[in-house]
PAMAR-520269 format. One record per atom (N, C-alpha, C, O): x, z, y; atom name; residue number from 0; residue in one letter. Coordinates in nm, 4 decimals. Example, Ala and Ser with C-alpha at 12.3 -4.5 7.8 and 13.67 -1.06 7.14 Angstrom:
BEGIN
+----------+----------+----------+--------+-------+-------+
:        X :        Z :        Y : drendo : vexti : kolfi :
+----------+----------+----------+--------+-------+-------+
:   1.3190 :   0.7800 :  -0.5690 :      N :     0 :     a :
:   1.2300 :   0.7800 :  -0.4500 :     CA :     0 :     a :
:   1.3200 :   0.7800 :  -0.3300 :      C :     0 :     a :
:   1.4236 :   0.8465 :  -0.3319 :      O :     0 :     a :
:   1.2850 :   0.7080 :  -0.2250 :      N :     1 :     s :
:   1.3670 :   0.7140 :  -0.1060 :     CA :     1 :     s :
:   1.2900 :   0.7870 :   0.0030 :      C :     1 :     s :
:   1.3409 :   0.8039 :   0.1138 :      O :     1 :     s :
+----------+----------+----------+--------+-------+-------+
% end
This chain:
BEGIN
+----------+----------+----------+--------+-------+-------+
:        X :        Z :        Y : drendo : vexti : kolfi :
+----------+----------+----------+--------+-------+-------+
:   1.5417 :   0.5083 :  -2.1921 :      N :     0 :     m :
:   1.4177 :   0.5762 :  -2.1575 :     CA :     0 :     m :
:   1.4018 :   0.5856 :  -2.0053 :      C :     0 :     m :
:   1.2972 :   0.5515 :  -1.9502 :      O :     0 :     m :
:   1.5078 :   0.6324 :  -1.9391 :      N :     1 :     l :
:   1.5023 :   0.6456 :  -1.7940 :     CA :     1 :     l :
:   1.4884 :   0.5095 :  -1.7275 :      C :     1 :     l :
:   1.4188 :   0.4955 :  -1.6270 :      O :     1 :     l :
:   1.5552 :   0.4089 :  -1.7843 :      N :     2 :     y :
:   1.5477 :   0.2727 :  -1.7310 :     CA :     2 :     y :
:   1.4035 :   0.2223 :  -1.7334 :      C :     2 :     y :
:   1.3568 :   0.1635 :  -1.6358 :      O :     2 :     y :
:   1.3333 :   0.2448 :  -1.8432 :      N :     3 :     s :
:   1.1945 :   0.1992 :  -1.8557 :     CA :     3 :     s :
:   1.1026 :   0.2747 :  -1.7605 :      C :     3 :     s :
:   1.0143 :   0.2153 :  -1.6985 :      O :     3 :     s :
:   1.1231 :   0.4048 :  -1.7490 :      N :     4 :     l :
:   1.0405 :   0.4854 :  -1.6597 :     CA :     4 :     l :
:   1.0574 :   0.4417 :  -1.5147 :      C :     4 :     l :
:   0.9595 :   0.4301 :  -1.4409 :      O :     4 :     l :
:   1.1803 :   0.4178 :  -1.4746 :      N :     5 :     l :
:   1.2053 :   0.3712 :  -1.3382 :     CA :     5 :     l :
:   1.1463 :   0.2323 :  -1.3168 :      C :     5 :     l :
:   1.0973 :   0.2020 :  -1.2080 :      O :     5 :     l :
:   1.1505 :   0.1478 :  -1.4195 :      N :     6 :     g :
:   1.0900 :   0.0154 :  -1.4097 :     CA :     6 :     g :
:   0.9395 :   0.0231 :  -1.3893 :      C :     6 :     g :
:   0.8831 :  -0.0543 :  -1.3119 :      O :     6 :     g :
:   0.8745 :   0.1158 :  -1.4582 :      N :     7 :     v :
:   0.7299 :   0.1345 :  -1.4415 :     CA :     7 :     v :
:   0.6989 :   0.1857 :  -1.3012 :      C :     7 :     v :
:   0.6020 :   0.1415 :  -1.2395 :      O :     7 :     v :
:   0.7794 :   0.2779 :  -1.2505 :      N :     8 :     l :
:   0.7580 :   0.3294 :  -1.1149 :     CA :     8 :     l :
:   0.7740 :   0.2199 :  -1.0103 :      C :     8 :     l :
:   0.6960 :   0.2131 :  -0.9152 :      O :     8 :     l :
:   0.8739 :   0.1347 :  -1.0270 :      N :     9 :     v :
:   0.8937 :   0.0236 :  -0.9335 :     CA :     9 :     v :
:   0.7754 :  -0.0722 :  -0.9410 :      C :     9 :     v :
:   0.7300 :  -0.1230 :  -0.8384 :      O :     9 :     v :
:   0.7252 :  -0.0972 :  -1.0613 :      N :    10 :     l :
:   0.6080 :  -0.1836 :  -1.0775 :     CA :    10 :     l :
:   0.4861 :  -0.1247 :  -1.0075 :      C :    10 :     l :
:   0.4130 :  -0.1971 :  -0.9399 :      O :    10 :     l :
:   0.4634 :   0.0053 :  -1.0227 :      N :    11 :     l :
:   0.3503 :   0.0706 :  -0.9560 :     CA :    11 :     l :
:   0.3645 :   0.0658 :  -0.8040 :      C :    11 :     l :
:   0.2655 :   0.0478 :  -0.7330 :      O :    11 :     l :
:   0.4853 :   0.0816 :  -0.7546 :      N :    12 :     i :
:   0.5081 :   0.0720 :  -0.6103 :     CA :    12 :     i :
:   0.4782 :  -0.0685 :  -0.5612 :      C :    12 :     i :
:   0.4168 :  -0.0853 :  -0.4558 :      O :    12 :     i :
:   0.5206 :  -0.1702 :  -0.6362 :      N :    13 :     n :
:   0.4918 :  -0.3082 :  -0.5965 :     CA :    13 :     n :
:   0.3423 :  -0.3378 :  -0.5996 :      C :    13 :     n :
:   0.2913 :  -0.4086 :  -0.5128 :      O :    13 :     n :
:   0.2724 :  -0.2845 :  -0.6981 :      N :    14 :     i :
:   0.1268 :  -0.3018 :  -0.7028 :     CA :    14 :     i :
:   0.0628 :  -0.2358 :  -0.5816 :      C :    14 :     i :
:  -0.0286 :  -0.2919 :  -0.5211 :      O :    14 :     i :
:   0.1103 :  -0.1171 :  -0.5458 :      N :    15 :     m :
:   0.0538 :  -0.0479 :  -0.4297 :     CA :    15 :     m :
:   0.0798 :  -0.1255 :  -0.3014 :      C :    15 :     m :
:  -0.0063 :  -0.1290 :  -0.2135 :      O :    15 :     m :
:   0.1951 :  -0.1869 :  -0.2889 :      N :    16 :     i :
:   0.2243 :  -0.2692 :  -0.1711 :     CA :    16 :     i :
:   0.1253 :  -0.3844 :  -0.1632 :      C :    16 :     i :
:   0.0742 :  -0.4147 :  -0.0554 :      O :    16 :     i :
:   0.0976 :  -0.4488 :  -0.2757 :      N :    17 :     w :
:   0.0015 :  -0.5599 :  -0.2748 :     CA :    17 :     w :
:  -0.1404 :  -0.5119 :  -0.2457 :      C :    17 :     w :
:  -0.2169 :  -0.5832 :  -0.1808 :      O :    17 :     w :
:  -0.1768 :  -0.3929 :  -0.2923 :      N :    18 :     v :
:  -0.3089 :  -0.3371 :  -0.2599 :     CA :    18 :     v :
:  -0.3203 :  -0.3158 :  -0.1094 :      C :    18 :     v :
:  -0.4248 :  -0.3443 :  -0.0509 :      O :    18 :     v :
:  -0.2154 :  -0.2666 :  -0.0467 :      N :    19 :     i :
:  -0.2162 :  -0.2457 :   0.0983 :     CA :    19 :     i :
:  -0.2281 :  -0.3788 :   0.1714 :      C :    19 :     i :
:  -0.3018 :  -0.3890 :   0.2695 :      O :    19 :     i :
:  -0.1569 :  -0.4805 :   0.1249 :      N :    20 :     i :
:  -0.1650 :  -0.6121 :   0.1888 :     CA :    20 :     i :
:  -0.3054 :  -0.6695 :   0.1754 :      C :    20 :     i :
:  -0.3598 :  -0.7231 :   0.2719 :      O :    20 :     i :
:  -0.3645 :  -0.6588 :   0.0571 :      N :    21 :     v :
:  -0.5013 :  -0.7090 :   0.0366 :     CA :    21 :     v :
:  -0.5990 :  -0.6350 :   0.1264 :      C :    21 :     v :
:  -0.6875 :  -0.6966 :   0.1858 :      O :    21 :     v :
:  -0.5839 :  -0.5037 :   0.1368 :      N :    22 :     q :
:  -0.6743 :  -0.4268 :   0.2216 :     CA :    22 :     q :
:  -0.6592 :  -0.4651 :   0.3682 :      C :    22 :     q :
:  -0.7585 :  -0.4722 :   0.4406 :      O :    22 :     q :
:  -0.5377 :  -0.4897 :   0.4125 :      N :    23 :     a :
:  -0.5159 :  -0.5293 :   0.5520 :     CA :    23 :     a :
:  -0.5775 :  -0.6659 :   0.5803 :      C :    23 :     a :
:  -0.6408 :  -0.6852 :   0.6841 :      O :    23 :     a :
:  -0.5592 :  -0.7605 :   0.4887 :      N :    24 :     v :
:  -0.6175 :  -0.8939 :   0.5079 :     CA :    24 :     v :
:  -0.7694 :  -0.8864 :   0.5072 :      C :    24 :     v :
:  -0.8353 :  -0.9489 :   0.5903 :      O :    24 :     v :
:  -0.8251 :  -0.8101 :   0.4139 :      N :    25 :     l :
:  -0.9709 :  -0.7979 :   0.4083 :     CA :    25 :     l :
:  -1.0271 :  -0.7286 :   0.5317 :      C :    25 :     l :
:  -1.1374 :  -0.7609 :   0.5757 :      O :    25 :     l :
:  -0.9530 :  -0.6340 :   0.5879 :      N :    26 :     s :
:  -1.0032 :  -0.5683 :   0.7092 :     CA :    26 :     s :
:  -1.0116 :  -0.6670 :   0.8251 :      C :    26 :     s :
:  -1.1033 :  -0.6593 :   0.9069 :      O :    26 :     s :
:  -0.9162 :  -0.7596 :   0.8323 :      N :    27 :     w :
:  -0.9234 :  -0.8637 :   0.9358 :     CA :    27 :     w :
:  -1.0395 :  -0.9589 :   0.9087 :      C :    27 :     w :
:  -1.1084 :  -1.0006 :   1.0018 :      O :    27 :     w :
:  -1.0612 :  -0.9932 :   0.7831 :      N :    28 :     l :
:  -1.1724 :  -1.0824 :   0.7500 :     CA :    28 :     l :
:  -1.3070 :  -1.0172 :   0.7802 :      C :    28 :     l :
:  -1.4007 :  -1.0848 :   0.8226 :      O :    28 :     l :
:  -1.3168 :  -0.8874 :   0.7586 :      N :    29 :     v :
:  -1.4395 :  -0.8154 :   0.7937 :     CA :    29 :     v :
:  -1.4559 :  -0.8107 :   0.9452 :      C :    29 :     v :
:  -1.5669 :  -0.8264 :   0.9960 :      O :    29 :     v :
:  -1.3472 :  -0.7896 :   1.0167 :      N :    30 :     a :
:  -1.3541 :  -0.7819 :   1.1631 :     CA :    30 :     a :
:  -1.3995 :  -0.9137 :   1.2245 :      C :    30 :     a :
:  -1.4664 :  -0.9138 :   1.3279 :      O :    30 :     a :
:  -1.3640 :  -1.0260 :   1.1622 :      N :    31 :     f :
:  -1.4030 :  -1.1570 :   1.2142 :     CA :    31 :     f :
:  -1.5296 :  -1.2114 :   1.1479 :      C :    31 :     f :
:  -1.5611 :  -1.3296 :   1.1621 :      O :    31 :     f :
:  -1.6016 :  -1.1263 :   1.0760 :      N :    32 :     n :
:  -1.7272 :  -1.1617 :   1.0086 :     CA :    32 :     n :
:  -1.7120 :  -1.2775 :   0.9110 :      C :    32 :     n :
:  -1.8051 :  -1.3564 :   0.8944 :      O :    32 :     n :
:  -1.5986 :  -1.2888 :   0.8473 :      N :    33 :     v :
:  -1.5801 :  -1.3891 :   0.7428 :     CA :    33 :     v :
:  -1.6367 :  -1.3366 :   0.6115 :      C :    33 :     v :
:  -1.6902 :  -1.4129 :   0.5311 :      O :    33 :     v :
:  -1.6246 :  -1.2057 :   0.5905 :      N :    34 :     i :
:  -1.6764 :  -1.1418 :   0.4696 :     CA :    34 :     i :
:  -1.8018 :  -1.0646 :   0.5065 :      C :    34 :     i :
:  -1.8046 :  -0.9913 :   0.6053 :      O :    34 :     i :
:  -1.9054 :  -1.0819 :   0.4257 :      N :    35 :     n :
:  -2.0328 :  -1.0144 :   0.4482 :     CA :    35 :     n :
:  -2.0277 :  -0.8761 :   0.3840 :      C :    35 :     n :
:  -2.0221 :  -0.8645 :   0.2615 :      O :    35 :     n :
:  -2.0295 :  -0.7727 :   0.4653 :      N :    36 :     t :
:  -2.0227 :  -0.6366 :   0.4121 :     CA :    36 :     t :
:  -2.1583 :  -0.5851 :   0.3658 :      C :    36 :     t :
:  -2.1676 :  -0.4723 :   0.3173 :      O :    36 :     t :
:  -2.2622 :  -0.6642 :   0.3794 :      N :    37 :     y :
:  -2.3930 :  -0.6246 :   0.3277 :     CA :    37 :     y :
:  -2.4024 :  -0.6467 :   0.1770 :      C :    37 :     y :
:  -2.4944 :  -0.5960 :   0.1130 :      O :    37 :     y :
:  -2.3099 :  -0.7206 :   0.1205 :      N :    38 :     n :
:  -2.3040 :  -0.7410 :  -0.0237 :     CA :    38 :     n :
:  -2.2520 :  -0.6131 :  -0.0886 :      C :    38 :     n :
:  -2.1482 :  -0.5604 :  -0.0486 :      O :    38 :     n :
:  -2.3246 :  -0.5632 :  -0.1893 :      N :    39 :     d :
:  -2.2863 :  -0.4367 :  -0.2525 :     CA :    39 :     d :
:  -2.1497 :  -0.4442 :  -0.3200 :      C :    39 :     d :
:  -2.0720 :  -0.3490 :  -0.3128 :      O :    39 :     d :
:  -2.1201 :  -0.5554 :  -0.3850 :      N :    40 :     g :
:  -1.9909 :  -0.5691 :  -0.4524 :     CA :    40 :     g :
:  -1.8751 :  -0.5666 :  -0.3551 :      C :    40 :     g :
:  -1.7728 :  -0.5030 :  -0.3803 :      O :    40 :     g :
:  -1.8915 :  -0.6359 :  -0.2440 :      N :    41 :     v :
:  -1.7866 :  -0.6387 :  -0.1414 :     CA :    41 :     v :
:  -1.7693 :  -0.5003 :  -0.0811 :      C :    41 :     v :
:  -1.6571 :  -0.4537 :  -0.0613 :      O :    41 :     v :
:  -1.8807 :  -0.4355 :  -0.0522 :      N :    42 :     r :
:  -1.8747 :  -0.3024 :   0.0083 :     CA :    42 :     r :
:  -1.8077 :  -0.2023 :  -0.0860 :      C :    42 :     r :
:  -1.7282 :  -0.1193 :  -0.0418 :      O :    42 :     r :
:  -1.8391 :  -0.2096 :  -0.2153 :      N :    43 :     q :
:  -1.7772 :  -0.1183 :  -0.3115 :     CA :    43 :     q :
:  -1.6279 :  -0.1463 :  -0.3269 :      C :    43 :     q :
:  -1.5482 :  -0.0534 :  -0.3402 :      O :    43 :     q :
:  -1.5899 :  -0.2743 :  -0.3251 :      N :    44 :     f :
:  -1.4480 :  -0.3089 :  -0.3351 :     CA :    44 :     f :
:  -1.3711 :  -0.2589 :  -0.2133 :      C :    44 :     f :
:  -1.2610 :  -0.2055 :  -0.2269 :      O :    44 :     f :
:  -1.4285 :  -0.2759 :  -0.0945 :      N :    45 :     l :
:  -1.3636 :  -0.2263 :   0.0269 :     CA :    45 :     l :
:  -1.3534 :  -0.0739 :   0.0254 :      C :    45 :     l :
:  -1.2534 :  -0.0174 :   0.0697 :      O :    45 :     l :
:  -1.4578 :  -0.0075 :  -0.0262 :      N :    46 :     y :
:  -1.4569 :   0.1380 :  -0.0364 :     CA :    46 :     y :
:  -1.3475 :   0.1837 :  -0.1338 :      C :    46 :     y :
:  -1.2782 :   0.2821 :  -0.1080 :      O :    46 :     y :
:  -1.3324 :   0.1118 :  -0.2455 :      N :    47 :     l :
:  -1.2280 :   0.1443 :  -0.3420 :     CA :    47 :     l :
:  -1.0896 :   0.1306 :  -0.2795 :      C :    47 :     l :
:  -1.0045 :   0.2180 :  -0.2958 :      O :    47 :     l :
:  -1.0676 :   0.0210 :  -0.2084 :      N :    48 :     l :
:  -0.9381 :   0.0017 :  -0.1429 :     CA :    48 :     l :
:  -0.9118 :   0.1112 :  -0.0398 :      C :    48 :     l :
:  -0.7992 :   0.1591 :  -0.0265 :      O :    48 :     l :
:  -1.0160 :   0.1503 :   0.0326 :      N :    49 :     e :
:  -1.0003 :   0.2565 :   0.1325 :     CA :    49 :     e :
:  -0.9658 :   0.3892 :   0.0664 :      C :    49 :     e :
:  -0.8812 :   0.4638 :   0.1156 :      O :    49 :     e :
:  -1.0320 :   0.4183 :  -0.0458 :      N :    50 :     r :
:  -1.0050 :   0.5437 :  -0.1158 :     CA :    50 :     r :
:  -0.8636 :   0.5478 :  -0.1743 :      C :    50 :     r :
:  -0.8033 :   0.6546 :  -0.1844 :      O :    50 :     r :
:  -0.8115 :   0.4324 :  -0.2123 :      N :    51 :     v :
:  -0.6770 :   0.4269 :  -0.2700 :     CA :    51 :     v :
:  -0.5704 :   0.4377 :  -0.1612 :      C :    51 :     v :
:  -0.4678 :   0.5028 :  -0.1814 :      O :    51 :     v :
:  -0.5937 :   0.3748 :  -0.0468 :      N :    52 :     t :
:  -0.4887 :   0.3673 :   0.0554 :     CA :    52 :     t :
:  -0.4928 :   0.4800 :   0.1585 :      C :    52 :     t :
:  -0.3892 :   0.5132 :   0.2161 :      O :    52 :     t :
:  -0.6075 :   0.5388 :   0.1828 :      N :    53 :     n :
:  -0.6153 :   0.6425 :   0.2864 :     CA :    53 :     n :
:  -0.5242 :   0.7629 :   0.2620 :      C :    53 :     n :
:  -0.4687 :   0.8154 :   0.3585 :      O :    53 :     n :
:  -0.5059 :   0.8097 :   0.1375 :      N :    54 :     p :
:  -0.4107 :   0.9211 :   0.1192 :     CA :    54 :     p :
:  -0.2677 :   0.8857 :   0.1601 :      C :    54 :     p :
:  -0.1904 :   0.9741 :   0.1968 :      O :    54 :     p :
:  -0.2324 :   0.7587 :   0.1540 :      N :    55 :     l :
:  -0.0992 :   0.7183 :   0.1992 :     CA :    55 :     l :
:  -0.0931 :   0.7051 :   0.3511 :      C :    55 :     l :
:   0.0096 :   0.7338 :   0.4126 :      O :    55 :     l :
:  -0.2032 :   0.6619 :   0.4105 :      N :    56 :     y :
:  -0.2059 :   0.6399 :   0.5554 :     CA :    56 :     y :
:  -0.2178 :   0.7702 :   0.6344 :      C :    56 :     y :
:  -0.1629 :   0.7807 :   0.7441 :      O :    56 :     y :
:  -0.2881 :   0.8685 :   0.5808 :      N :    57 :     a :
:  -0.3214 :   0.9897 :   0.6566 :     CA :    57 :     a :
:  -0.1985 :   1.0614 :   0.7138 :      C :    57 :     a :
:  -0.1995 :   1.0954 :   0.8321 :      O :    57 :     a :
:  -0.0930 :   1.0859 :   0.6357 :      N :    58 :     p :
:   0.0227 :   1.1545 :   0.6956 :     CA :    58 :     p :
:   0.0906 :   1.0716 :   0.8041 :      C :    58 :     p :
:   0.1418 :   1.1270 :   0.9014 :      O :    58 :     p :
:   0.0914 :   0.9406 :   0.7883 :      N :    59 :     i :
:   0.1545 :   0.8534 :   0.8878 :     CA :    59 :     i :
:   0.0716 :   0.8514 :   1.0155 :      C :    59 :     i :
:   0.1270 :   0.8527 :   1.1255 :      O :    59 :     i :
:  -0.0594 :   0.8481 :   1.0020 :      N :    60 :     r :
:  -0.1481 :   0.8420 :   1.1190 :     CA :    60 :     r :
:  -0.1389 :   0.9678 :   1.2043 :      C :    60 :     r :
:  -0.1651 :   0.9632 :   1.3245 :      O :    60 :     r :
:  -0.1018 :   1.0805 :   1.1431 :      N :    61 :     r :
:  -0.0876 :   1.2034 :   1.2214 :     CA :    61 :     r :
:   0.0271 :   1.1945 :   1.3206 :      C :    61 :     r :
:   0.0210 :   1.2544 :   1.4280 :      O :    61 :     r :
:   0.1317 :   1.1204 :   1.2859 :      N :    62 :     f :
:   0.2502 :   1.1132 :   1.3709 :     CA :    62 :     f :
:   0.2573 :   0.9874 :   1.4562 :      C :    62 :     f :
:   0.3317 :   0.9832 :   1.5542 :      O :    62 :     f :
:   0.1808 :   0.8850 :   1.4201 :      N :    63 :     m :
:   0.1838 :   0.7588 :   1.4953 :     CA :    63 :     m :
:   0.0972 :   0.7720 :   1.6206 :      C :    63 :     m :
:  -0.0135 :   0.8255 :   1.6135 :      O :    63 :     m :
:   0.1453 :   0.7247 :   1.7329 :      N :    64 :     p :
:   0.0605 :   0.7254 :   1.8526 :     CA :    64 :     p :
:  -0.0489 :   0.6194 :   1.8409 :      C :    64 :     p :
:  -0.0380 :   0.5263 :   1.7610 :      O :    64 :     p :
:  -0.1532 :   0.6340 :   1.9202 :      N :    65 :     d :
:  -0.2636 :   0.5387 :   1.9196 :     CA :    65 :     d :
:  -0.2216 :   0.4128 :   1.9950 :      C :    65 :     d :
:  -0.1782 :   0.4197 :   2.1100 :      O :    65 :     d :
:  -0.2350 :   0.2991 :   1.9298 :      N :    66 :     f :
:  -0.1971 :   0.1722 :   1.9910 :     CA :    66 :     f :
:  -0.3186 :   0.0906 :   2.0323 :      C :    66 :     f :
:  -0.3089 :  -0.0315 :   2.0446 :      O :    66 :     f :
:  -0.4314 :   0.1544 :   2.0536 :      N :    67 :     g :
:  -0.5487 :   0.0853 :   2.1051 :     CA :    67 :     g :
:  -0.6135 :  -0.0108 :   2.0070 :      C :    67 :     g :
:  -0.6292 :  -0.1289 :   2.0381 :      O :    67 :     g :
:  -0.6508 :   0.0365 :   1.8909 :      N :    68 :     g :
:  -0.7227 :  -0.0468 :   1.7964 :     CA :    68 :     g :
:  -0.6364 :  -0.1150 :   1.6920 :      C :    68 :     g :
:  -0.6896 :  -0.1745 :   1.5983 :      O :    68 :     g :
:  -0.5060 :  -0.1081 :   1.7053 :      N :    69 :     i :
:  -0.4171 :  -0.1676 :   1.6056 :     CA :    69 :     i :
:  -0.3539 :  -0.0540 :   1.5261 :      C :    69 :     i :
:  -0.2901 :   0.0352 :   1.5821 :      O :    69 :     i :
:  -0.3726 :  -0.0589 :   1.3954 :      N :    70 :     d :
:  -0.3217 :   0.0455 :   1.3077 :     CA :    70 :     d :
:  -0.1919 :  -0.0025 :   1.2431 :      C :    70 :     d :
:  -0.1923 :  -0.0952 :   1.1622 :      O :    70 :     d :
:  -0.0827 :   0.0607 :   1.2791 :      N :    71 :     f :
:   0.0469 :   0.0235 :   1.2241 :     CA :    71 :     f :
:   0.0847 :   0.1056 :   1.1009 :      C :    71 :     f :
:   0.1923 :   0.0859 :   1.0445 :      O :    71 :     f :
:  -0.0020 :   0.1971 :   1.0588 :      N :    72 :     s :
:   0.0319 :   0.2802 :   0.9435 :     CA :    72 :     s :
:   0.0486 :   0.1998 :   0.8141 :      C :    72 :     s :
:   0.1339 :   0.2369 :   0.7335 :      O :    72 :     s :
:  -0.0275 :   0.0913 :   0.7887 :      N :    73 :     p :
:   0.0019 :   0.0136 :   0.6673 :     CA :    73 :     p :
:   0.1425 :  -0.0462 :   0.6673 :      C :    73 :     p :
:   0.2071 :  -0.0523 :   0.5627 :      O :    73 :     p :
:   0.1895 :  -0.0897 :   0.7819 :      N :    74 :     i :
:   0.3238 :  -0.1467 :   0.7901 :     CA :    74 :     i :
:   0.4286 :  -0.0394 :   0.7610 :      C :    74 :     i :
:   0.5254 :  -0.0640 :   0.6892 :      O :    74 :     i :
:   0.4085 :   0.0792 :   0.8172 :      N :    75 :     v :
:   0.5028 :   0.1892 :   0.7940 :     CA :    75 :     v :
:   0.5025 :   0.2288 :   0.6467 :      C :    75 :     v :
:   0.6083 :   0.2530 :   0.5885 :      O :    75 :     v :
:   0.3835 :   0.2355 :   0.5862 :      N :    76 :     v :
:   0.3747 :   0.2725 :   0.4448 :     CA :    76 :     v :
:   0.4415 :   0.1668 :   0.3574 :      C :    76 :     v :
:   0.5116 :   0.2006 :   0.2621 :      O :    76 :     v :
:   0.4204 :   0.0394 :   0.3889 :      N :    77 :     i :
:   0.4852 :  -0.0673 :   0.3115 :     CA :    77 :     i :
:   0.6374 :  -0.0565 :   0.3230 :      C :    77 :     i :
:   0.7082 :  -0.0719 :   0.2234 :      O :    77 :     i :
:   0.6876 :  -0.0306 :   0.4426 :      N :    78 :     l :
:   0.8327 :  -0.0155 :   0.4596 :     CA :    78 :     l :
:   0.8868 :   0.1032 :   0.3802 :      C :    78 :     l :
:   0.9912 :   0.0930 :   0.3159 :      O :    78 :     l :
:   0.8156 :   0.2155 :   0.3849 :      N :    79 :     l :
:   0.8600 :   0.3332 :   0.3099 :     CA :    79 :     l :
:   0.8545 :   0.3091 :   0.1595 :      C :    79 :     l :
:   0.9452 :   0.3492 :   0.0866 :      O :    79 :     l :
:   0.7480 :   0.2436 :   0.1128 :      N :    80 :     l :
:   0.7386 :   0.2128 :  -0.0299 :     CA :    80 :     l :
:   0.8484 :   0.1156 :  -0.0729 :      C :    80 :     l :
:   0.9037 :   0.1275 :  -0.1823 :      O :    80 :     l :
:   0.8789 :   0.0206 :   0.0129 :      N :    81 :     h :
:   0.9856 :  -0.0746 :  -0.0186 :     CA :    81 :     h :
:   1.1214 :  -0.0034 :  -0.0272 :      C :    81 :     h :
:   1.2010 :  -0.0316 :  -0.1168 :      O :    81 :     h :
:   1.1468 :   0.0879 :   0.0653 :      N :    82 :     l :
:   1.2719 :   0.1650 :   0.0598 :     CA :    82 :     l :
:   1.2788 :   0.2497 :  -0.0671 :      C :    82 :     l :
:   1.3841 :   0.2594 :  -0.1301 :      O :    82 :     l :
:   1.1667 :   0.3106 :  -0.1041 :      N :    83 :     l :
:   1.1626 :   0.3895 :  -0.2270 :     CA :    83 :     l :
:   1.1874 :   0.3013 :  -0.3492 :      C :    83 :     l :
:   1.2589 :   0.3410 :  -0.4412 :      O :    83 :     l :
:   1.1286 :   0.1822 :  -0.3499 :      N :    84 :     a :
:   1.1494 :   0.0902 :  -0.4626 :     CA :    84 :     a :
:   1.2956 :   0.0484 :  -0.4724 :      C :    84 :     a :
:   1.3509 :   0.0409 :  -0.5822 :      O :    84 :     a :
:   1.3582 :   0.0213 :  -0.3587 :      N :    85 :     r :
:   1.5007 :  -0.0171 :  -0.3607 :     CA :    85 :     r :
:   1.5870 :   0.0981 :  -0.4133 :      C :    85 :     r :
:   1.6819 :   0.0760 :  -0.4886 :      O :    85 :     r :
:   1.5535 :   0.2203 :  -0.3732 :      N :    86 :     f :
:   1.6265 :   0.3366 :  -0.4226 :     CA :    86 :     f :
:   1.6099 :   0.3503 :  -0.5737 :      C :    86 :     f :
:   1.7065 :   0.3770 :  -0.6451 :      O :    86 :     f :
:   1.4868 :   0.3320 :  -0.6222 :      N :    87 :     l :
:   1.4616 :   0.3437 :  -0.7656 :     CA :    87 :     l :
:   1.5299 :   0.2326 :  -0.8447 :      C :    87 :     l :
:   1.5756 :   0.2553 :  -0.9567 :      O :    87 :     l :
:   1.5373 :   0.1132 :  -0.7876 :      N :    88 :     v :
:   1.6090 :   0.0042 :  -0.8550 :     CA :    88 :     v :
:   1.7575 :   0.0383 :  -0.8648 :      C :    88 :     v :
:   1.8214 :   0.0085 :  -0.9658 :      O :    88 :     v :
:   1.8123 :   0.1000 :  -0.7615 :      N :    89 :     g :
:   1.9517 :   0.1449 :  -0.7678 :     CA :    89 :     g :
:   1.9726 :   0.2473 :  -0.8782 :      C :    89 :     g :
:   2.0717 :   0.2417 :  -0.9511 :      O :    89 :     g :
:   1.8788 :   0.3411 :  -0.8904 :      N :    90 :     l :
:   1.8869 :   0.4384 :  -0.9995 :     CA :    90 :     l :
:   1.8720 :   0.3704 :  -1.1350 :      C :    90 :     l :
:   1.9350 :   0.4093 :  -1.2334 :      O :    90 :     l :
:   1.7869 :   0.2678 :  -1.1375 :      N :    91 :     q :
:   1.7654 :   0.1939 :  -1.2618 :     CA :    91 :     q :
:   1.8940 :   0.1236 :  -1.3057 :      C :    91 :     q :
:   1.9271 :   0.1225 :  -1.4242 :      O :    91 :     q :
:   1.9650 :   0.0659 :  -1.2115 :      N :    92 :     v :
:   2.0919 :  -0.0007 :  -1.2433 :     CA :    92 :     v :
:   2.1940 :   0.1018 :  -1.2920 :      C :    92 :     v :
:   2.2679 :   0.0760 :  -1.3871 :      O :    92 :     v :
:   2.1980 :   0.2175 :  -1.2272 :      N :    93 :     q :
:   2.2906 :   0.3221 :  -1.2710 :     CA :    93 :     q :
:   2.2558 :   0.3716 :  -1.4111 :      C :    93 :     q :
:   2.3447 :   0.4011 :  -1.4910 :      O :    93 :     q :
:   2.1251 :   0.3805 :  -1.4408 :      N :    94 :     a :
:   2.0837 :   0.4245 :  -1.5743 :     CA :    94 :     a :
:   2.1195 :   0.3201 :  -1.6791 :      C :    94 :     a :
:   2.1482 :   0.3539 :  -1.7940 :      O :    94 :     a :
:   2.1177 :   0.1942 :  -1.6396 :      N :    95 :     l :
:   2.1528 :   0.0872 :  -1.7328 :     CA :    95 :     l :
:   2.3024 :   0.0876 :  -1.7628 :      C :    95 :     l :
:   2.3442 :   0.0636 :  -1.8761 :      O :    95 :     l :
:   2.3817 :   0.1152 :  -1.6605 :      N :    96 :     v :
:   2.5272 :   0.1159 :  -1.6771 :     CA :    96 :     v :
:   2.5720 :   0.2388 :  -1.7558 :      C :    96 :     v :
:   2.6631 :   0.2307 :  -1.8382 :      O :    96 :     v :
:   2.5080 :   0.3520 :  -1.7302 :      N :    97 :     a :
:   2.5503 :   0.4777 :  -1.7939 :     CA :    97 :     a :
:   2.5138 :   0.4865 :  -1.9395 :      C :    97 :     a :
:   2.5434 :   0.5866 :  -2.0047 :      O :    97 :     a :
+----------+----------+----------+--------+-------+-------+
% end
């Protein structure tokens, strides 16, 4: 039971990492006018990604200094999520052995 629960948590963390990567790539594409933000579908998708990722970024942004237009909070969040996933995989292995 614990093994399956930890597996689901690791899967959700990996999905969140990919959502952050997609949002970062799309933000660059919007900045270079590759993606048209006047399209309602694109705008709603970007809004959805922002609503999902901003709660993770907000605590990091409070402590990160301003780097002049470059936001490093997605990188910090990805690193923290990756560390959490590695910890959970370790617990998952222990649950499998026990």
